N, C-alpha and C positions, 0 to 999 in steps of 0.2 A: 774572677780567678779561675783557671782553665784546669777540668779532673779528667782524668783518665778515661771517663766514662765520656765525655764529650769529646773527645779526639778519635777513640773509638766511633762514635757517632758519626764524625765528619769525614772519617774514612769511607764507613759504608756507605753514605752516602754521595761520593764522590767529590769532595772540597778539597782534596788534601792538597791543591794545588793553588786555593786561596788561603793557605796558612794565613793577618791583626793589625786592625786600623788604628794601629800606634803610630807605625813606623813613618815610611815613606807619602809621597801622593797617592789615591785608592784610584785604579782603574774605575769602581764602580762605586757608590755609595753601599755601607754595609752595613747595617742594626741589627745588634741582637736581637734576639724574640724571646721574649719572656711567657709566651704562648705555649702550651704543651696540648697533642704534637705538634713542634713546630713547624708553621704551615709552610716553608722555605726548604724542605726536605721532600723530595718528588720521586716517589717509587714508581721508576719505568719498569722493572720487570718483578712481573707477580712472585717469587721464587727467592725475593731477596728482601721481603718483607718480615721475614723471620729475621732479621739481624736488627734490623730498627729498634731502639732504644727511646721509647715514648716518652722519655719523662725526662730529655735532654734536648738540646738547642744547639745551636752552632756558634760557635763564637770566631773572631775573625784573628788570630794574635799576630801577623806579617803581612807586610804587601812590598814591592819592589824585587820579587821573585819574579824572573819569564816563569820558570818552569819547575816549583818545590815540588818535593816528594818523598816518600822514605821514611817517615816519620819513627822515631822509637823515644818510649819514653822511660827516663830511670826516674823512678819511685824515688829511690834512696838519696836519689840528689836533688828531688824535685825538679825536674829540666827537661825536655822535650829537644833534640835533635830532628831534623830532615836537610836532605839533602838540595842546594839552588844549584841545578844542575849545569845550566849554559854560562852562570858566574863564577863556576868552578869553585864552588866552596859549600861548606856544611853553616848551617845557622846554628846556634843555639837558645831555645825560649826559655827563660825561666820564670819558674810559676811564681816563685817566693817574689821578686819584685817588677817581675811585669817587664823585666830587659831582652831586647833580641839582640845578640850581637855574632859576632861571627867566630865558631869553634876552631874549623879548620881553615885556610887559604892556603895555598891551592888542597885541593882537594882529588884532584886524579879524576874528574868529573865525576863523584864517587856515585853510583845511579843506586838508591835505599841504603837504608841501616836494618842493623839487627844487633842483639845480644847475647852471649854467650851463658851458661849458668854458670 
């Protein structure tokens, strides 16, 4: 199950574009790591070290996007939305059942997402 902490750690590590190994053919073999700290996370600039969450690992939740970004998490609904910009759609990942679906298409090439209060 993906948690908000894992999503934040993934974004901080610059892996938002490599967002699940469950959907279509993968471009690289991804295996979740259960070691802490996760050796797959490499800090290139020491000033980012303060953002690393050492008790988390990366989890790939989708494949098949050419360029994905802008994740926004809806805790009350238990889902994550992110933009698949070149394919002109917004994807939805449900943490309750692990499903990946198209939330909106066409999405006017949405670049990132956010929530209002």
